[in-house]
TORLUMKE-585725 format. One record per residue (C-alpha): y, z, x; residue in three letters; residue number from 0. Coordinates in steps of 0.2 Angstrom, whole numbers. Layout:
N
roti py:Y; pz:Z; px:X; resn:ALA; resi:NUM
...
END
This chain:
344
roti py:462; pz:281; px:764; resn:MET; resi:0
roti py:466; pz:276; px:746; resn:LYS; resi:1
roti py:481; pz:264; px:743; resn:THR; resi:2
roti py:496; pz:272; px:734; resn:LEU; resi:3
roti py:502; pz:265; px:718; resn:LYS; resi:4
roti py:520; pz:266; px:714; resn:LEU; resi:5
roti py:527; pz:265; px:696; resn:ARG; resi:6
roti py:545; pz:262; px:692; resn:ASN; resi:7
roti py:552; pz:274; px:680; resn:HIS; resi:8
roti py:570; pz:272; px:685; resn:PHE; resi:9
roti py:584; pz:273; px:672; resn:GLN; resi:10
roti py:599; pz:261; px:671; resn:THR; resi:11
roti py:610; pz:274; px:679; resn:ASP; resi:12
roti py:604; pz:271; px:697; resn:SER; resi:13
roti py:611; pz:268; px:715; resn:THR; resi:14
roti py:606; pz:252; px:724; resn:LEU; resi:15
roti py:600; pz:254; px:742; resn:VAL; resi:16
roti py:597; pz:238; px:751; resn:GLU; resi:17
roti py:580; pz:235; px:759; resn:ASN; resi:18
roti py:589; pz:230; px:776; resn:SER; resi:19
roti py:596; pz:248; px:777; resn:PHE; resi:20
roti py:579; pz:256; px:774; resn:ILE; resi:21
roti py:570; pz:243; px:786; resn:ASP; resi:22
roti py:583; pz:242; px:800; resn:ASN; resi:23
roti py:594; pz:258; px:800; resn:HIS; resi:24
roti py:587; pz:272; px:791; resn:MET; resi:25
roti py:571; pz:276; px:802; resn:VAL; resi:26
roti py:581; pz:278; px:818; resn:MET; resi:27
roti py:596; pz:287; px:810; resn:ALA; resi:28
roti py:600; pz:305; px:810; resn:ASN; resi:29
roti py:594; pz:313; px:793; resn:GLY; resi:30
roti py:612; pz:320; px:790; resn:GLU; resi:31
roti py:619; pz:303; px:793; resn:TYR; resi:32
roti py:608; pz:295; px:780; resn:VAL; resi:33
roti py:613; pz:308; px:767; resn:LYS; resi:34
roti py:632; pz:303; px:770; resn:VAL; resi:35
roti py:628; pz:285; px:768; resn:TYR; resi:36
roti py:618; pz:288; px:752; resn:LEU; resi:37
roti py:632; pz:299; px:745; resn:PHE; resi:38
roti py:645; pz:285; px:748; resn:LEU; resi:39
roti py:633; pz:272; px:739; resn:LEU; resi:40
roti py:631; pz:284; px:724; resn:ARG; resi:41
roti py:650; pz:285; px:722; resn:HIS; resi:42
roti py:653; pz:267; px:722; resn:LEU; resi:43
roti py:647; pz:267; px:704; resn:SER; resi:44
roti py:661; pz:279; px:700; resn:ASN; resi:45
roti py:677; pz:273; px:707; resn:PRO; resi:46
roti py:688; pz:284; px:696; resn:SER; resi:47
roti py:682; pz:299; px:706; resn:MET; resi:48
roti py:694; pz:302; px:721; resn:PRO; resi:49
roti py:685; pz:308; px:737; resn:LEU; resi:50
roti py:691; pz:317; px:752; resn:THR; resi:51
roti py:682; pz:322; px:768; resn:ILE; resi:52
roti py:682; pz:340; px:763; resn:PRO; resi:53
roti py:674; pz:336; px:746; resn:THR; resi:54
roti py:660; pz:326; px:754; resn:ILE; resi:55
roti py:657; pz:340; px:767; resn:ALA; resi:56
roti py:656; pz:353; px:752; resn:ASP; resi:57
roti py:644; pz:343; px:742; resn:CYS; resi:58
roti py:632; pz:339; px:757; resn:LEU; resi:59
roti py:634; pz:357; px:764; resn:GLU; resi:60
roti py:640; pz:350; px:781; resn:ASN; resi:61
roti py:656; pz:352; px:791; resn:THR; resi:62
roti py:670; pz:340; px:791; resn:GLU; resi:63
roti py:666; pz:335; px:809; resn:LYS; resi:64
roti py:648; pz:331; px:803; resn:ASP; resi:65
roti py:655; pz:319; px:790; resn:ILE; resi:66
roti py:667; pz:311; px:802; resn:LEU; resi:67
roti py:653; pz:309; px:815; resn:ARG; resi:68
roti py:642; pz:301; px:802; resn:ALA; resi:69
roti py:655; pz:289; px:797; resn:LEU; resi:70
roti py:658; pz:283; px:815; resn:ARG; resi:71
roti py:639; pz:281; px:817; resn:HIS; resi:72
roti py:638; pz:269; px:802; resn:TRP; resi:73
roti py:654; pz:260; px:807; resn:GLN; resi:74
roti py:646; pz:257; px:824; resn:LYS; resi:75
roti py:630; pz:251; px:815; resn:GLU; resi:76
roti py:641; pz:238; px:806; resn:GLY; resi:77
roti py:637; pz:245; px:788; resn:LEU; resi:78
roti py:654; pz:251; px:785; resn:ILE; resi:79
roti py:672; pz:248; px:790; resn:ALA; resi:80
roti py:685; pz:262; px:790; resn:ILE; resi:81
roti py:703; pz:260; px:786; resn:GLU; resi:82
roti py:716; pz:272; px:793; resn:TYR; resi:83
roti py:734; pz:276; px:787; resn:ASP; resi:84
roti py:749; pz:277; px:798; resn:SER; resi:85
roti py:746; pz:295; px:802; resn:SER; resi:86
roti py:728; pz:292; px:808; resn:GLY; resi:87
roti py:719; pz:299; px:793; resn:GLY; resi:88
roti py:705; pz:289; px:784; resn:ILE; resi:89
roti py:712; pz:280; px:769; resn:SER; resi:90
roti py:698; pz:269; px:764; resn:GLY; resi:91
roti py:680; pz:263; px:767; resn:ILE; resi:92
roti py:672; pz:246; px:764; resn:ASP; resi:93
roti py:653; pz:246; px:763; resn:ILE; resi:94
roti py:642; pz:231; px:765; resn:GLY; resi:95
roti py:628; pz:224; px:776; resn:THR; resi:96
roti py:633; pz:217; px:793; resn:GLY; resi:97
roti py:651; pz:224; px:791; resn:LEU; resi:98
roti py:661; pz:228; px:806; resn:ASN; resi:99
roti py:679; pz:232; px:811; resn:GLU; resi:100
roti py:683; pz:214; px:816; resn:LYS; resi:101
roti py:677; pz:206; px:800; resn:THR; resi:102
roti py:688; pz:204; px:785; resn:SER; resi:103
roti py:682; pz:208; px:767; resn:ASN; resi:104
roti py:683; pz:190; px:762; resn:ALA; resi:105
roti py:670; pz:184; px:775; resn:GLU; resi:106
roti py:657; pz:197; px:769; resn:ILE; resi:107
roti py:648; pz:191; px:753; resn:PRO; resi:108
roti py:641; pz:209; px:749; resn:ASN; resi:109
roti py:656; pz:221; px:752; resn:VAL; resi:110
roti py:661; pz:234; px:740; resn:GLN; resi:111
roti py:676; pz:245; px:740; resn:ARG; resi:112
roti py:675; pz:264; px:740; resn:LEU; resi:113
roti py:689; pz:273; px:731; resn:ASN; resi:114
roti py:702; pz:280; px:744; resn:THR; resi:115
roti py:695; pz:293; px:755; resn:VAL; resi:116
roti py:709; pz:305; px:760; resn:SER; resi:117
roti py:709; pz:316; px:776; resn:ALA; resi:118
roti py:722; pz:327; px:769; resn:VAL; resi:119
roti py:718; pz:346; px:771; resn:GLU; resi:120
roti py:711; pz:354; px:756; resn:PRO; resi:121
roti py:719; pz:369; px:748; resn:PRO; resi:122
roti py:716; pz:386; px:755; resn:ALA; resi:123
roti py:698; pz:392; px:752; resn:VAL; resi:124
roti py:697; pz:409; px:743; resn:PRO; resi:125
roti py:691; pz:423; px:755; resn:SER; resi:126
roti py:675; pz:426; px:745; resn:LYS; resi:127
roti py:670; pz:408; px:749; resn:ILE; resi:128
roti py:672; pz:410; px:768; resn:GLU; resi:129
roti py:655; pz:417; px:772; resn:PRO; resi:130
roti py:647; pz:403; px:763; resn:PHE; resi:131
roti py:658; pz:390; px:773; resn:GLN; resi:132
roti py:652; pz:400; px:789; resn:ASN; resi:133
roti py:634; pz:398; px:784; resn:ARG; resi:134
roti py:637; pz:379; px:782; resn:LYS; resi:135
roti py:644; pz:378; px:800; resn:GLU; resi:136
roti py:630; pz:388; px:807; resn:LEU; resi:137
roti py:618; pz:377; px:798; resn:LYS; resi:138
roti py:626; pz:362; px:806; resn:SER; resi:139
roti py:626; pz:371; px:823; resn:LEU; resi:140
roti py:607; pz:374; px:822; resn:LEU; resi:141
roti py:605; pz:355; px:818; resn:PHE; resi:142
roti py:615; pz:350; px:834; resn:ILE; resi:143
roti py:605; pz:363; px:844; resn:ALA; resi:144
roti py:589; pz:354; px:839; resn:GLU; resi:145
roti py:596; pz:337; px:845; resn:GLN; resi:146
roti py:601; pz:344; px:862; resn:TYR; resi:147
roti py:585; pz:354; px:865; resn:LEU; resi:148
roti py:574; pz:340; px:858; resn:GLY; resi:149
roti py:563; pz:351; px:847; resn:LYS; resi:150
roti py:562; pz:361; px:831; resn:THR; resi:151
roti py:570; pz:378; px:833; resn:LEU; resi:152
roti py:558; pz:393; px:831; resn:SER; resi:153
roti py:563; pz:408; px:821; resn:GLY; resi:154
roti py:567; pz:417; px:838; resn:LYS; resi:155
roti py:578; pz:402; px:843; resn:ASP; resi:156
roti py:588; pz:403; px:827; resn:ILE; resi:157
roti py:590; pz:422; px:829; resn:GLU; resi:158
roti py:597; pz:419; px:846; resn:THR; resi:159
roti py:610; pz:406; px:841; resn:ILE; resi:160
roti py:615; pz:416; px:826; resn:THR; resi:161
roti py:618; pz:431; px:838; resn:TYR; resi:162
roti py:630; pz:420; px:848; resn:PHE; resi:163
roti py:639; pz:415; px:832; resn:TYR; resi:164
roti py:639; pz:432; px:822; resn:ASP; resi:165
roti py:638; pz:445; px:836; resn:THR; resi:166
roti py:646; pz:438; px:851; resn:LEU; resi:167
roti py:659; pz:429; px:839; resn:HIS; resi:168
roti py:657; pz:412; px:848; resn:PHE; resi:169
roti py:665; pz:398; px:839; resn:SER; resi:170
roti py:654; pz:384; px:834; resn:ALA; resi:171
roti py:662; pz:372; px:847; resn:ASP; resi:172
roti py:659; pz:385; px:860; resn:LEU; resi:173
roti py:641; pz:387; px:856; resn:VAL; resi:174
roti py:638; pz:369; px:855; resn:GLU; resi:175
roti py:646; pz:367; px:873; resn:TYR; resi:176
roti py:635; pz:382; px:879; resn:LEU; resi:177
roti py:619; pz:373; px:874; resn:ILE; resi:178
roti py:626; pz:356; px:880; resn:GLU; resi:179
roti py:631; pz:364; px:897; resn:TYR; resi:180
roti py:614; pz:372; px:900; resn:CYS; resi:181
roti py:604; pz:357; px:895; resn:VAL; resi:182
roti py:614; pz:345; px:906; resn:GLU; resi:183
roti py:610; pz:357; px:920; resn:ASN; resi:184
roti py:591; pz:356; px:917; resn:GLY; resi:185
roti py:589; pz:372; px:907; resn:HIS; resi:186
roti py:582; pz:371; px:889; resn:LYS; resi:187
roti py:575; pz:389; px:889; resn:SER; resi:188
roti py:583; pz:399; px:876; resn:MET; resi:189
roti py:581; pz:414; px:887; resn:HIS; resi:190
roti py:592; pz:406; px:900; resn:TYR; resi:191
roti py:605; pz:400; px:887; resn:ILE; resi:192
roti py:606; pz:418; px:881; resn:GLN; resi:193
roti py:610; pz:424; px:899; resn:LYS; resi:194
roti py:624; pz:412; px:901; resn:VAL; resi:195
roti py:631; pz:417; px:884; resn:ALA; resi:196
roti py:631; pz:435; px:889; resn:LEU; resi:197
roti py:639; pz:431; px:905; resn:SER; resi:198
roti py:653; pz:422; px:896; resn:TRP; resi:199
roti py:655; pz:436; px:884; resn:ALA; resi:200
roti py:657; pz:448; px:899; resn:ASP; resi:201
roti py:670; pz:437; px:906; resn:SER; resi:202
roti py:679; pz:436; px:889; resn:ASN; resi:203
roti py:677; pz:418; px:887; resn:ILE; resi:204
roti py:682; pz:413; px:870; resn:THR; resi:205
roti py:686; pz:394; px:871; resn:THR; resi:206
roti py:678; pz:378; px:877; resn:VAL; resi:207
roti py:692; pz:376; px:890; resn:ASP; resi:208
roti py:689; pz:393; px:897; resn:GLN; resi:209
roti py:670; pz:390; px:898; resn:ALA; resi:210
roti py:673; pz:373; px:907; resn:LYS; resi:211
roti py:684; pz:382; px:920; resn:GLN; resi:212
roti py:671; pz:395; px:922; resn:ASN; resi:213
roti py:657; pz:383; px:924; resn:SER; resi:214
roti py:666; pz:375; px:939; resn:VAL; resi:215
roti py:668; pz:392; px:947; resn:PHE; resi:216
roti py:650; pz:397; px:943; resn:TYR; resi:217
roti py:643; pz:381; px:950; resn:ASN; resi:218
roti py:652; pz:383; px:966; resn:ASP; resi:219
roti py:645; pz:400; px:969; resn:TYR; resi:220
roti py:628; pz:395; px:963; resn:VAL; resi:221
roti py:628; pz:382; px:977; resn:LYS; resi:222
roti py:632; pz:396; px:989; resn:ILE; resi:223
roti py:619; pz:407; px:981; resn:GLY; resi:224
roti py:605; pz:394; px:985; resn:TYR; resi:225
roti py:610; pz:395; px:1004; resn:SER; resi:226
roti py:610; pz:414; px:1003; resn:VAL; resi:227
roti py:592; pz:414; px:995; resn:LEU; resi:228
roti py:587; pz:401; px:1008; resn:LYS; resi:229
roti py:592; pz:413; px:1022; resn:ALA; resi:230
roti py:582; pz:426; px:1014; resn:PHE; resi:231
roti py:567; pz:415; px:1013; resn:GLY; resi:232
roti py:568; pz:414; px:994; resn:ILE; resi:233
roti py:565; pz:397; px:986; resn:ARG; resi:234
roti py:561; pz:389; px:970; resn:GLY; resi:235
roti py:574; pz:398; px:959; resn:ARG; resi:236
roti py:593; pz:400; px:956; resn:ALA; resi:237
roti py:602; pz:416; px:960; resn:PRO; resi:238
roti py:602; pz:429; px:946; resn:VAL; resi:239
roti py:617; pz:437; px:939; resn:ALA; resi:240
roti py:616; pz:453; px:950; resn:SER; resi:241
roti py:614; pz:443; px:965; resn:GLU; resi:242
roti py:629; pz:432; px:960; resn:LEU; resi:243
roti py:640; pz:447; px:959; resn:VAL; resi:244
roti py:637; pz:451; px:978; resn:TYR; resi:245
roti py:639; pz:433; px:982; resn:ILE; resi:246
roti py:655; pz:431; px:973; resn:THR; resi:247
roti py:662; pz:447; px:981; resn:LYS; resi:248
roti py:658; pz:441; px:998; resn:TRP; resi:249
roti py:666; pz:424; px:996; resn:SER; resi:250
roti py:681; pz:429; px:984; resn:GLU; resi:251
roti py:685; pz:447; px:988; resn:GLU; resi:252
roti py:680; pz:448; px:1007; resn:TYR; resi:253
roti py:684; pz:430; px:1010; resn:GLY; resi:254
roti py:670; pz:426; px:1022; resn:PHE; resi:255
roti py:664; pz:409; px:1025; resn:SER; resi:256
roti py:646; pz:403; px:1021; resn:LEU; resi:257
roti py:642; pz:404; px:1040; resn:ASP; resi:258
roti py:646; pz:422; px:1041; resn:LEU; resi:259
roti py:637; pz:426; px:1025; resn:ILE; resi:260
roti py:622; pz:417; px:1031; resn:GLY; resi:261
roti py:623; pz:426; px:1048; resn:GLU; resi:262
roti py:623; pz:443; px:1039; resn:ALA; resi:263
roti py:608; pz:438; px:1029; resn:CYS; resi:264
roti py:599; pz:433; px:1045; resn:ASN; resi:265
roti py:603; pz:450; px:1053; resn:ARG; resi:266
roti py:597; pz:459; px:1037; resn:THR; resi:267
roti py:580; pz:450; px:1038; resn:MET; resi:268
roti py:579; pz:454; px:1057; resn:ALA; resi:269
roti py:582; pz:472; px:1054; resn:LYS; resi:270
roti py:572; pz:475; px:1037; resn:LEU; resi:271
roti py:560; pz:460; px:1036; resn:HIS; resi:272
roti py:564; pz:458; px:1018; resn:GLN; resi:273
roti py:579; pz:453; px:1007; resn:PRO; resi:274
roti py:592; pz:466; px:1003; resn:ASN; resi:275
roti py:609; pz:462; px:996; resn:PHE; resi:276
roti py:615; pz:480; px:998; resn:GLU; resi:277
roti py:611; pz:480; px:1016; resn:TYR; resi:278
roti py:619; pz:463; px:1019; resn:THR; resi:279
roti py:635; pz:470; px:1010; resn:ASP; resi:280
roti py:636; pz:485; px:1022; resn:SER; resi:281
roti py:636; pz:473; px:1037; resn:ILE; resi:282
roti py:649; pz:462; px:1029; resn:LEU; resi:283
roti py:660; pz:477; px:1025; resn:LYS; resi:284
roti py:659; pz:482; px:1044; resn:LYS; resi:285
roti py:664; pz:465; px:1049; resn:TRP; resi:286
roti py:678; pz:465; px:1036; resn:LEU; resi:287
roti py:685; pz:482; px:1043; resn:SER; resi:288
roti py:684; pz:474; px:1061; resn:SER; resi:289
roti py:694; pz:459; px:1056; resn:ASN; resi:290
roti py:680; pz:447; px:1059; resn:VAL; resi:291
roti py:684; pz:429; px:1052; resn:SER; resi:292
roti py:674; pz:418; px:1063; resn:HIS; resi:293
roti py:657; pz:417; px:1071; resn:LEU; resi:294
roti py:665; pz:418; px:1088; resn:SER; resi:295
roti py:673; pz:435; px:1083; resn:ASP; resi:296
roti py:655; pz:442; px:1082; resn:LEU; resi:297
roti py:652; pz:439; px:1101; resn:GLU; resi:298
roti py:666; pz:452; px:1106; resn:HIS; resi:299
roti py:660; pz:464; px:1092; resn:LEU; resi:300
roti py:642; pz:463; px:1097; resn:ASP; resi:301
roti py:647; pz:465; px:1115; resn:ARG; resi:302
roti py:657; pz:481; px:1111; resn:SER; resi:303
roti py:643; pz:487; px:1100; resn:HIS; resi:304
roti py:630; pz:485; px:1115; resn:ARG; resi:305
roti py:641; pz:494; px:1127; resn:GLN; resi:306
roti py:644; pz:508; px:1115; resn:ALA; resi:307
roti py:625; pz:509; px:1112; resn:ALA; resi:308
roti py:622; pz:509; px:1131; resn:ALA; resi:309
roti py:634; pz:523; px:1133; resn:SER; resi:310
roti py:627; pz:534; px:1120; resn:ARG; resi:311
roti py:609; pz:531; px:1127; resn:LYS; resi:312
roti py:615; pz:537; px:1145; resn:THR; resi:313
roti py:623; pz:552; px:1138; resn:GLU; resi:314
roti py:607; pz:556; px:1128; resn:THR; resi:315
roti py:596; pz:554; px:1144; resn:ASN; resi:316
roti py:608; pz:565; px:1154; resn:THR; resi:317
roti py:608; pz:579; px:1141; resn:MET; resi:318
roti py:588; pz:578; px:1141; resn:LYS; resi:319
roti py:588; pz:580; px:1160; resn:LYS; resi:320
roti py:600; pz:595; px:1160; resn:ASN; resi:321
roti py:594; pz:605; px:1145; resn:LYS; resi:322
roti py:586; pz:618; px:1156; resn:PHE; resi:323
roti py:600; pz:619; px:1168; resn:ASN; resi:324
roti py:613; pz:624; px:1155; resn:ASN; resi:325
roti py:612; pz:643; px:1158; resn:PHE; resi:326
roti py:621; pz:653; px:1172; resn:GLU; resi:327
roti py:609; pz:658; px:1187; resn:GLY; resi:328
roti py:606; pz:676; px:1193; resn:HIS; resi:329
roti py:605; pz:681; px:1212; resn:ASN; resi:330
roti py:592; pz:695; px:1214; resn:TYR; resi:331
roti py:588; pz:704; px:1231; resn:ASP; resi:332
roti py:569; pz:705; px:1229; resn:LEU; resi:333
roti py:566; pz:715; px:1245; resn:ALA; resi:334
roti py:578; pz:728; px:1239; resn:SER; resi:335
roti py:570; pz:729; px:1222; resn:LEU; resi:336
roti py:553; pz:731; px:1230; resn:GLU; resi:337
roti py:559; pz:746; px:1241; resn:LYS; resi:338
roti py:566; pz:754; px:1225; resn:GLN; resi:339
roti py:549; pz:752; px:1216; resn:LEU; resi:340
roti py:539; pz:759; px:1231; resn:LEU; resi:341
roti py:550; pz:774; px:1233; resn:SER; resi:342
roti py:547; pz:779; px:1215; resn:ARG; resi:343
END
């Protein structure tokens, strides 16, 4: 392979990037973070231009959260130091190799001061700009999704995430938590993520806090669901949404314990020899109407059921034996009848 020859045609108006940044920090850094750092270096040469977090976000087509996330990253790397005002907003940034929060500017030989960066809220954005701002937020969301999923998103993946954002009207934070939640539970399939999103939409979940509460509730019933599937002889998968509807009803509405639910599943298999949630539901409905609350209650119920069945069987057998004796008998004098016939 031929060696590349590089020629320098830079003009005097240029931005200096230290080799140590390229060698030690750039390669492993997020590309969006690198853009933020280069943007800060560029504006060191123009200190008369005031910067704000919203300004940087607009120029780089990112959200303000992305910019703050990048600044925290470079501060952790020791390349910048962030100053805060009394209200907690960013008031200034020092840039220099080996910089950290505990080192003063006087101790750093290569430190430059960036013009004050204010975190003051920008003026209201005209309504015609809002769709553009939403597109930037979606772009950032797609980038975050790639980090969680560990892959480049396909066109179908992008369509699905856009569907969450535009059609289901999930906020960017909610979509981010949705992906994070699914990945942490071992599911990177976009099909699975979409099913969870649709279940949240059906439950009118609109905030991250609501999603977290629902996740705790959902995980509890998924655990019960695994026990139900095991009783049905089903292994290697989690309960699907339609099955969770039954499981939730049995636990929440009927108030049955896992022992009773498992027993109903076992009786379903003994009767039908195959899983059937509807049949199991009919068993539990009967138990509910009979005030069954413990396994011990089933002994009395089963005994009563056996006695009733035995009584019905006895009645049936009696009816079969007497089916030809249900008519009134007739007494005929055969000798008298015979004399009458002969006399004729």
